[in-house]
ROLO-361949 format. One record per residue: residue in three letters; x, y, z of N, C-alpha, C, O in turn; chain. Coordinates in nm, 2 decimals. Layout:
BEGIN
('ALA' (X Y Z) (X Y Z) (X Y Z) (X Y Z) 'A')
...
# end
This chain:
BEGIN
('MET' (-1.99 1.73 -1.64) (-1.99 1.76 -1.78) (-1.87 1.85 -1.81) (-1.80 1.83 -1.91) 'A')
('SER' (-1.84 1.95 -1.73) (-1.73 2.04 -1.75) (-1.60 1.97 -1.76) (-1.51 2.00 -1.85) 'A')
('GLU' (-1.58 1.87 -1.68) (-1.45 1.79 -1.68) (-1.43 1.72 -1.81) (-1.31 1.72 -1.86) 'A')
('SER' (-1.53 1.66 -1.87) (-1.51 1.59 -1.99) (-1.48 1.69 -2.11) (-1.40 1.66 -2.20) 'A')
('ILE' (-1.54 1.81 -2.10) (-1.51 1.91 -2.20) (-1.36 1.96 -2.18) (-1.29 1.97 -2.28) 'A')
('ILE' (-1.32 1.98 -2.06) (-1.18 2.03 -2.04) (-1.08 1.92 -2.07) (-0.97 1.95 -2.12) 'A')
('ALA' (-1.12 1.79 -2.05) (-1.03 1.68 -2.09) (-1.01 1.68 -2.24) (-0.90 1.66 -2.29) 'A')
('LYS' (-1.12 1.69 -2.31) (-1.12 1.69 -2.46) (-1.03 1.81 -2.51) (-0.95 1.79 -2.59) 'A')
('LYS' (-1.06 1.93 -2.46) (-0.99 2.05 -2.51) (-0.84 2.05 -2.47) (-0.76 2.09 -2.55) 'A')
('SER' (-0.81 2.00 -2.35) (-0.67 1.99 -2.31) (-0.59 1.89 -2.39) (-0.47 1.90 -2.42) 'A')
('PHE' (-0.66 1.78 -2.43) (-0.60 1.68 -2.51) (-0.57 1.73 -2.65) (-0.47 1.71 -2.71) 'A')
('GLU' (-0.67 1.80 -2.71) (-0.66 1.86 -2.84) (-0.55 1.96 -2.84) (-0.47 1.97 -2.93) 'A')
('PHE' (-0.54 2.04 -2.73) (-0.43 2.14 -2.72) (-0.29 2.07 -2.71) (-0.20 2.12 -2.77) 'A')
('ALA' (-0.28 1.96 -2.64) (-0.16 1.88 -2.63) (-0.11 1.84 -2.77) (0.00 1.84 -2.80) 'A')
('ILE' (-0.21 1.79 -2.85) (-0.18 1.75 -2.99) (-0.12 1.87 -3.07) (-0.02 1.86 -3.14) 'A')
('SER' (-0.19 1.99 -3.05) (-0.14 2.11 -3.12) (0.00 2.14 -3.07) (0.09 2.18 -3.15) 'A')
('ILE' (0.03 2.13 -2.95) (0.16 2.16 -2.89) (0.27 2.06 -2.94) (0.38 2.10 -2.98) 'A')
('VAL' (0.23 1.93 -2.95) (0.33 1.83 -3.00) (0.36 1.87 -3.15) (0.48 1.86 -3.19) 'A')
('ASN' (0.26 1.90 -3.23) (0.28 1.93 -3.37) (0.36 2.06 -3.38) (0.45 2.07 -3.47) 'A')
('PHE' (0.33 2.16 -3.30) (0.41 2.28 -3.30) (0.56 2.25 -3.27) (0.65 2.30 -3.33) 'A')
('TYR' (0.58 2.17 -3.16) (0.71 2.13 -3.12) (0.79 2.07 -3.24) (0.90 2.10 -3.27) 'A')
('LYS' (0.73 1.97 -3.30) (0.79 1.90 -3.41) (0.83 2.00 -3.52) (0.95 2.00 -3.57) 'A')
('LYS' (0.74 2.08 -3.56) (0.77 2.18 -3.67) (0.87 2.28 -3.63) (0.97 2.31 -3.70) 'A')
('PHE' (0.85 2.33 -3.51) (0.94 2.44 -3.46) (1.08 2.39 -3.44) (1.17 2.46 -3.48) 'A')
('SER' (1.10 2.28 -3.38) (1.24 2.23 -3.36) (1.31 2.19 -3.49) (1.43 2.21 -3.50) 'A')
('LEU' (1.23 2.15 -3.59) (1.29 2.12 -3.72) (1.33 2.24 -3.79) (1.44 2.25 -3.85) 'A')
('GLU' (1.23 2.34 -3.80) (1.25 2.46 -3.88) (1.35 2.56 -3.81) (1.43 2.62 -3.88) 'A')
('LYS' (1.33 2.58 -3.68) (1.40 2.69 -3.62) (1.53 2.64 -3.55) (1.62 2.71 -3.51) 'A')
('LYS' (1.54 2.50 -3.54) (1.66 2.44 -3.47) (1.68 2.50 -3.33) (1.79 2.52 -3.29) 'A')
('GLU' (1.57 2.52 -3.27) (1.57 2.58 -3.13) (1.52 2.47 -3.04) (1.40 2.42 -3.06) 'A')
('PHE' (1.59 2.43 -2.94) (1.55 2.31 -2.86) (1.52 2.34 -2.72) (1.45 2.26 -2.66) 'A')
('ILE' (1.58 2.44 -2.66) (1.56 2.47 -2.52) (1.42 2.52 -2.50) (1.34 2.46 -2.42) 'A')
('LEU' (1.38 2.63 -2.56) (1.25 2.69 -2.55) (1.14 2.59 -2.60) (1.03 2.58 -2.54) 'A')
('SER' (1.17 2.52 -2.71) (1.07 2.43 -2.76) (1.04 2.31 -2.67) (0.93 2.27 -2.66) 'A')
('LYS' (1.14 2.27 -2.60) (1.12 2.16 -2.50) (1.04 2.21 -2.38) (0.95 2.14 -2.33) 'A')
('GLN' (1.06 2.33 -2.34) (0.99 2.39 -2.23) (0.84 2.40 -2.26) (0.76 2.36 -2.18) 'A')
('ILE' (0.81 2.45 -2.38) (0.67 2.46 -2.42) (0.60 2.32 -2.44) (0.49 2.30 -2.42) 'A')
('LEU' (0.68 2.22 -2.49) (0.64 2.09 -2.50) (0.60 2.03 -2.37) (0.49 1.97 -2.35) 'A')
('ARG' (0.69 2.05 -2.27) (0.66 1.99 -2.14) (0.54 2.06 -2.07) (0.45 1.99 -2.02) 'A')
('SER' (0.53 2.19 -2.07) (0.42 2.26 -2.00) (0.29 2.24 -2.08) (0.18 2.21 -2.02) 'A')
('GLY' (0.30 2.24 -2.21) (0.17 2.23 -2.29) (0.11 2.10 -2.29) (-0.01 2.08 -2.29) 'A')
('THR' (0.19 1.99 -2.28) (0.13 1.86 -2.27) (0.10 1.82 -2.12) (0.01 1.73 -2.10) 'A')
('SER' (0.16 1.89 -2.03) (0.13 1.86 -1.89) (-0.01 1.91 -1.85) (-0.07 1.85 -1.76) 'A')
('VAL' (-0.06 2.01 -1.92) (-0.20 2.06 -1.89) (-0.30 1.94 -1.89) (-0.37 1.92 -1.80) 'A')
('GLY' (-0.30 1.87 -2.01) (-0.40 1.76 -2.02) (-0.37 1.64 -1.93) (-0.46 1.57 -1.89) 'A')
('ALA' (-0.24 1.62 -1.91) (-0.20 1.50 -1.82) (-0.25 1.53 -1.68) (-0.30 1.43 -1.62) 'A')
('ASN' (-0.24 1.65 -1.63) (-0.29 1.68 -1.50) (-0.45 1.69 -1.49) (-0.50 1.65 -1.39) 'A')
('VAL' (-0.51 1.73 -1.60) (-0.65 1.72 -1.61) (-0.70 1.58 -1.60) (-0.79 1.54 -1.53) 'A')
('ARG' (-0.63 1.49 -1.67) (-0.66 1.35 -1.67) (-0.64 1.29 -1.53) (-0.73 1.21 -1.48) 'A')
('GLU' (-0.54 1.33 -1.46) (-0.51 1.29 -1.32) (-0.63 1.34 -1.23) (-0.67 1.27 -1.14) 'A')
('ALA' (-0.67 1.46 -1.26) (-0.78 1.52 -1.17) (-0.90 1.44 -1.19) (-0.98 1.42 -1.09) 'A')
('LEU' (-0.93 1.39 -1.31) (-1.05 1.31 -1.33) (-1.05 1.18 -1.25) (-1.15 1.12 -1.23) 'A')
('ASN' (-0.93 1.14 -1.22) (-0.92 1.01 -1.14) (-0.87 1.04 -1.00) (-0.81 0.95 -0.93) 'A')
('ALA' (-0.90 1.16 -0.95) (-0.86 1.20 -0.82) (-0.93 1.11 -0.71) (-1.04 1.05 -0.73) 'A')
('GLN' (-0.86 1.10 -0.60) (-0.91 1.02 -0.49) (-1.00 1.10 -0.39) (-1.07 1.04 -0.31) 'A')
('SER' (-1.00 1.23 -0.41) (-1.08 1.31 -0.32) (-1.11 1.44 -0.39) (-1.05 1.47 -0.49) 'A')
('ARG' (-1.20 1.52 -0.34) (-1.22 1.66 -0.39) (-1.10 1.74 -0.38) (-1.07 1.82 -0.47) 'A')
('MET' (-1.03 1.73 -0.27) (-0.90 1.81 -0.25) (-0.79 1.77 -0.35) (-0.72 1.85 -0.40) 'A')
('ASP' (-0.78 1.64 -0.38) (-0.69 1.59 -0.48) (-0.73 1.64 -0.62) (-0.64 1.68 -0.69) 'A')
('PHE' (-0.86 1.64 -0.65) (-0.91 1.70 -0.77) (-0.87 1.84 -0.79) (-0.82 1.88 -0.89) 'A')
('ILE' (-0.89 1.92 -0.68) (-0.85 2.06 -0.69) (-0.70 2.08 -0.70) (-0.65 2.16 -0.78) 'A')
('HIS' (-0.63 1.99 -0.63) (-0.48 2.00 -0.64) (-0.43 1.97 -0.78) (-0.35 2.05 -0.84) 'A')
('LYS' (-0.48 1.87 -0.84) (-0.44 1.83 -0.98) (-0.48 1.94 -1.08) (-0.40 1.97 -1.17) 'A')
('LEU' (-0.60 1.99 -1.06) (-0.64 2.10 -1.15) (-0.56 2.23 -1.13) (-0.53 2.30 -1.23) 'A')
('SER' (-0.52 2.25 -1.01) (-0.43 2.37 -0.98) (-0.30 2.35 -1.05) (-0.24 2.45 -1.10) 'A')
('ILE' (-0.24 2.23 -1.05) (-0.12 2.21 -1.13) (-0.14 2.24 -1.28) (-0.06 2.30 -1.34) 'A')
('SER' (-0.25 2.19 -1.33) (-0.29 2.21 -1.47) (-0.30 2.36 -1.50) (-0.26 2.41 -1.60) 'A')
('GLN' (-0.36 2.43 -1.41) (-0.38 2.58 -1.42) (-0.24 2.64 -1.43) (-0.22 2.73 -1.52) 'A')
('LYS' (-0.15 2.60 -1.35) (-0.01 2.66 -1.35) (0.06 2.62 -1.48) (0.13 2.71 -1.54) 'A')
('GLU' (0.04 2.50 -1.53) (0.11 2.46 -1.65) (0.05 2.54 -1.77) (0.12 2.57 -1.86) 'A')
('SER' (-0.08 2.56 -1.77) (-0.15 2.64 -1.87) (-0.08 2.78 -1.88) (-0.05 2.83 -1.98) 'A')
('ASP' (-0.07 2.84 -1.76) (-0.02 2.98 -1.75) (0.13 2.98 -1.80) (0.18 3.07 -1.86) 'A')
('GLU' (0.21 2.87 -1.76) (0.34 2.86 -1.80) (0.35 2.85 -1.95) (0.44 2.91 -2.02) 'A')
('THR' (0.27 2.77 -2.01) (0.26 2.76 -2.16) (0.24 2.89 -2.23) (0.31 2.92 -2.33) 'A')
('ILE' (0.15 2.97 -2.17) (0.12 3.10 -2.23) (0.25 3.19 -2.21) (0.28 3.27 -2.31) 'A')
('TYR' (0.32 3.18 -2.10) (0.44 3.25 -2.09) (0.54 3.22 -2.20) (0.60 3.31 -2.26) 'A')
('TRP' (0.56 3.09 -2.22) (0.66 3.05 -2.33) (0.62 3.10 -2.46) (0.70 3.14 -2.54) 'A')
('LEU' (0.49 3.09 -2.49) (0.44 3.15 -2.62) (0.46 3.30 -2.63) (0.51 3.34 -2.73) 'A')
('GLU' (0.44 3.37 -2.52) (0.46 3.51 -2.52) (0.61 3.54 -2.54) (0.65 3.63 -2.62) 'A')
('LEU' (0.70 3.46 -2.48) (0.84 3.48 -2.50) (0.89 3.45 -2.64) (0.96 3.53 -2.70) 'A')
('LEU' (0.84 3.34 -2.70) (0.87 3.31 -2.84) (0.82 3.42 -2.93) (0.89 3.45 -3.03) 'A')
('PHE' (0.71 3.47 -2.91) (0.65 3.58 -2.99) (0.74 3.71 -2.98) (0.77 3.77 -3.07) 'A')
('ALA' (0.77 3.74 -2.85) (0.84 3.87 -2.83) (0.98 3.86 -2.88) (1.04 3.97 -2.91) 'A')
('THR' (1.04 3.74 -2.90) (1.17 3.73 -2.95) (1.17 3.69 -3.10) (1.28 3.65 -3.15) 'A')
('ASP' (1.06 3.71 -3.16) (1.04 3.68 -3.31) (1.07 3.54 -3.35) (1.11 3.52 -3.47) 'A')
('TYR' (1.05 3.45 -3.27) (1.06 3.31 -3.31) (0.94 3.26 -3.38) (0.94 3.18 -3.47) 'A')
('ILE' (0.82 3.32 -3.34) (0.70 3.28 -3.40) (0.62 3.40 -3.45) (0.64 3.51 -3.40) 'A')
('SER' (0.54 3.38 -3.55) (0.46 3.49 -3.61) (0.33 3.52 -3.52) (0.30 3.44 -3.43) 'A')
('GLN' (0.27 3.62 -3.55) (0.14 3.66 -3.48) (0.04 3.55 -3.50) (-0.03 3.52 -3.40) 'A')
('ASP' (0.03 3.49 -3.62) (-0.07 3.39 -3.64) (-0.04 3.26 -3.56) (-0.13 3.20 -3.50) 'A')
('GLU' (0.09 3.22 -3.56) (0.13 3.11 -3.48) (0.10 3.13 -3.33) (0.05 3.04 -3.26) 'A')
('PHE' (0.13 3.25 -3.28) (0.11 3.29 -3.15) (-0.04 3.28 -3.11) (-0.08 3.22 -3.01) 'A')
('ASN' (-0.12 3.34 -3.19) (-0.27 3.34 -3.17) (-0.33 3.20 -3.18) (-0.42 3.17 -3.10) 'A')
('SER' (-0.28 3.12 -3.27) (-0.34 2.99 -3.28) (-0.32 2.90 -3.16) (-0.39 2.80 -3.14) 'A')
('LEU' (-0.21 2.93 -3.08) (-0.19 2.85 -2.96) (-0.23 2.92 -2.84) (-0.28 2.86 -2.74) 'A')
('LYS' (-0.21 3.06 -2.83) (-0.24 3.13 -2.71) (-0.40 3.13 -2.69) (-0.44 3.12 -2.57) 'A')
('ASN' (-0.48 3.15 -2.79) (-0.62 3.16 -2.77) (-0.68 3.03 -2.71) (-0.75 3.04 -2.61) 'A')
('PRO' (-0.65 2.91 -2.76) (-0.70 2.79 -2.69) (-0.64 2.77 -2.55) (-0.70 2.72 -2.46) 'A')
('ALA' (-0.51 2.82 -2.53) (-0.45 2.81 -2.40) (-0.52 2.89 -2.30) (-0.55 2.85 -2.18) 'A')
('LEU' (-0.56 3.01 -2.34) (-0.63 3.10 -2.25) (-0.77 3.05 -2.22) (-0.82 3.06 -2.11) 'A')
('GLU' (-0.84 2.99 -2.32) (-0.97 2.93 -2.30) (-0.96 2.82 -2.20) (-1.04 2.81 -2.11) 'A')
('ILE' (-0.86 2.73 -2.21) (-0.84 2.62 -2.12) (-0.81 2.67 -1.98) (-0.87 2.62 -1.88) 'A')
('LEU' (-0.72 2.77 -1.97) (-0.69 2.83 -1.84) (-0.82 2.89 -1.77) (-0.83 2.86 -1.65) 'A')
('LYS' (-0.90 2.96 -1.84) (-1.02 3.01 -1.79) (-1.12 2.90 -1.74) (-1.18 2.91 -1.64) 'A')
('MET' (-1.13 2.79 -1.82) (-1.21 2.68 -1.79) (-1.16 2.61 -1.66) (-1.24 2.58 -1.57) 'A')
('ILE' (-1.03 2.59 -1.65) (-0.98 2.53 -1.53) (-1.00 2.61 -1.41) (-1.04 2.56 -1.30) 'A')
('ARG' (-0.98 2.74 -1.42) (-1.00 2.83 -1.31) (-1.15 2.83 -1.26) (-1.18 2.82 -1.14) 'A')
('SER' (-1.24 2.83 -1.36) (-1.38 2.82 -1.33) (-1.42 2.69 -1.25) (-1.49 2.69 -1.16) 'A')
('ILE' (-1.36 2.58 -1.30) (-1.39 2.45 -1.24) (-1.34 2.45 -1.10) (-1.40 2.40 -1.01) 'A')
('ILE' (-1.22 2.50 -1.08) (-1.16 2.51 -0.94) (-1.24 2.59 -0.85) (-1.27 2.55 -0.74) 'A')
('ILE' (-1.28 2.71 -0.89) (-1.37 2.80 -0.81) (-1.50 2.73 -0.78) (-1.54 2.73 -0.66) 'A')
('THR' (-1.56 2.67 -0.88) (-1.69 2.60 -0.85) (-1.68 2.48 -0.75) (-1.76 2.47 -0.66) 'A')
('THR' (-1.57 2.41 -0.77) (-1.55 2.29 -0.68) (-1.52 2.34 -0.54) (-1.57 2.28 -0.44) 'A')
('LYS' (-1.44 2.44 -0.53) (-1.41 2.50 -0.39) (-1.53 2.55 -0.33) (-1.55 2.53 -0.21) 'A')
('SER' (-1.62 2.62 -0.40) (-1.74 2.67 -0.34) (-1.84 2.56 -0.30) (-1.91 2.58 -0.20) 'A')
('LYS' (-1.83 2.45 -0.36) (-1.91 2.33 -0.32) (-1.85 2.27 -0.19) (-1.92 2.20 -0.12) 'A')
('ASN' (-1.73 2.29 -0.17) (-1.65 2.24 -0.05) (-1.69 2.31 0.07) (-1.68 2.26 0.18) 'A')
('SER' (-1.73 2.44 0.06) (-1.75 2.52 0.18) (-1.88 2.50 0.25) (-1.92 2.56 0.35) 'A')
# end
C-alpha cells in the first residue's frame, strides 16, 4: 500500500517540479539551477517507479535509496534558490513541504523493508 501512495505523491511532485521549471526558466531566465532542480525533482518519482519493478528486495531498497538522495538534493536546490532570493517564501514552501513529506515516506519504507530483511 505504501509504495502506491509514494508513487502517486512522487509523480504529482514531479508534475509540480516540471511546472515550476517552465515558469522559473521563462520568468527568471535562469537555466543552470533550474535544470538541476528539474533533474533531481523528476528523478525522485522515476526511481520510485523503478523500485516498484525491482528484481529483488535489495534492488528495491537500492532504487528507493537513490530516490531518497534525489529528494534531499531537490530540497537543497530549493533552499539555495530561496537563500539567493530567486524564489519567494510561498514558492519555497509549496515545493519544500511535499518534498519533505516524500523524503520521510521513502525513509520509512526503506527502514521497514530493511527490518523485514533481518
